[in-house]
N, C-alpha and C positions, 0 to 999 in steps of 0.2 A: 504493500500500500504506500502510495506517495505521501510522505509526511511533510512535503514542502509547504511552507506558509507563504501566502502571497506577500510580496514586498510592501504593497500599499497598506496591508493590515499591520505588518510589523512596524512600519514607519509611524503609523497612526498611534499604535500602542506605546511606542517608545518615545514619542514626542512629549517633552515636558510641558506640563500645564503652566501657563503664564500666571503670575501672581495677580491677585485682584488689584486694580488700579485705585487704591484707596484715596489718594490725593485728588484724582479727577472725580471720583464718586462724591467726595465731600464737597468739592467745588460746585458740582452741578446740583447737589442737594440744597446747598445754601442759595445759589444763584436762582434756581427755579422757584424756590420759596419766596424770596424777596421780589423777583420779577413778577411772579404770578399774583401775589397779594397786591403789589403796587399797581399793576396794570388793571386788575379787576376792580379794586376799590376806587381808583381814579375814574375808570369808565362808569362805575356804578353811580358816582356823584354827578357826572356829566349827563347821563341818561335821566337821572331823577329830576334834573333841572329842565329837561326838554319838554316843550308843550306837545299836546296832541298825541301822546303815546296811547296805543290801543290795548285791547285784550284779545286773547285767542284761547278760548276755553270751551270744551264740550259741555252741553247741558247736564249730562249724567255725572260730571265730575263733582257736582254738589253733594253727591253721596259719599265721597271720599272723606273719611273721618280724620280729625286731628288727633294724633297719637303722641302725646308728649315724650314718651320714653325714646322715640326714634330720633330725638335731638342728639342722643349720644352717638349713634353711627353717623349722623349728619356732620357733627363737629369733628369726628375722627378722620375725616378726609384730609384735614391739614397734616396730621401725623403720617398718614399713609403716603401723602404727597412728598413729605420731607424725607422719609426713609426709603422710598422707592429706589432712587439711584444707588443707595448703599448696597442693594442686593445684586446689582449688576456685576458680572465677573470679568468683563473685558471692556476695553475702550470703545470698541465698535458697538457693543450693546448699550453702554451708558450714553454714548453720543446719539445713537438712534432714538433712545428714549427721550433725551433732552430735546432733540429736534422736534419730535412729535408733540411734546408738551408745549414748547414755545409756539409752534404752528397752531396748536389748538387754542391757546390763549389769545394769540393775535387775531385769528379768524373769528373766534367767538366774540371778542370785544368789538370787532368791526361790525359783526351782525347786530350786536346790541345797539350800536349807534345808528346803523342804517335802518334797522327795523325795530324801533323801540316799542317795547311792550311793558305793561305793568300788571301786577298780580290782581286777579279778579276778586280774591278773598279779602275780607276785612281782617286784619291781623288781630289775633285774640290775645287777651292777657292770660298768661299761664302762671299759676301759683304753685307752691309746693317745691319739692326738691329740684325739679327741672326748670323752675321759673327763671333763675339767674342765667341759665344757658340761652333761654329764649330771649331774654332782655338783651344779652350780649349780641345775639344774632340780629335782633331788630336794630340795634345801634350800629353795627358794622355794615349790615347788608340792607340797603334800601330795597323795596319790593319791585325792583326792575332787574335788568340783566337776566332775562328769562330764557329766551330761545337763541341758541341751543344751551341746554343745561351743561355747564362745564363740570359740575359734579359727576354727571353720567359719563361724559367724555373722558375725564381723568380716571375714573374707575375702570373704564375699558382699557386704557393704556397701562394702568397699574396691575390689572388682572394678569396680563401676560408676564410681567416681571415677577410678581409674587408667586404665581402658579409654576413658573419655570424653575424657581429656586427653592421650592418647598416640596414636601411629599407627605403621603400618608394622611393622618388625621389633622396635622397642622395645615396642610394645603386645603383640606375640606373645610376646616374651621375658618380659614381666611376667605375662601370663596363664598361661604355663607355670609360672612360679615360684609363682604363687598356687595353682595346682593341686597343686604339690609340697607347699605348706604344708598343704593339706587332707589329702593323703596322709600327711604326717608325723605327724598326730595319732594315726594307727593304727600307723605303722611305728617310732615311738619308745616305743610302749606307754604312752601317756598317756591314751588314750580307747578306747572300744569302738564298734562300728558303730552302736548305738542312739544314742550321743552325736552322731555325725556326722549321722544322719538328723534328730534333733531340732534340731541346730544349723542345718541348712538350713531347717527349718520356722520357727524363730524369725526367721531372716533374711527369709523371705518375709513374715512378719507385720509386720516392721519397715517394709518397702516399702509394705505396704497401709495401715498406720497413718500413716506419714509419707511421702507421695508427694512427688516433687520438683516443687514448684508452678511453678517457672519453665518446665518443659517441659510440665506439665499444661495451663497456660494457652495454650501454643502449639498444642495439638491443636485440630483443627477441631471446631466444635460439631456435635452430632448432633441429628437431628429425630425 
């Protein structure tokens, strides 16, 4: 029996794994956080001052309840956003992730200004243990910057990173939490259904414009 091992397999197995680019990961984690928060909040205040912003809400959305506990996954997006780049294991991966995030923020904020919408719901006073989180949310985030929901887009982009670098019950728990974040956009009355739909659409565009080239190169060539 021929025991010869293909050279390509041997070379792949013998190739040393590059160390994680921690300095670049930390840079992008900090830059994306500052850039994203600054651009979003600045646009939020610009759109809030614009006249004649409309609403886009389906009539049946009035049956969506306000569920205060979902403010926890809603606010957790900031931490997920910050730590996402730290999970990347190569420069190609973290740069692709950063490019998608920057593209999503810029395109999203352009949409907010060009197609200004405001929340159709009257913001509710929430008391109890979750009250301070709602008050902070109301203070930081005016009821504009709706479509596309950047919460949804960011979770799509982060889903790939966290799922790729976790496994087992940890991956399942993270994925469930990410789904709760998406649901929270509706259940804390910060977004409408059209915002969620357009948020998914923007996320899909980000992956099309900035594919992960490390994995694209690994795909077999087609004839």
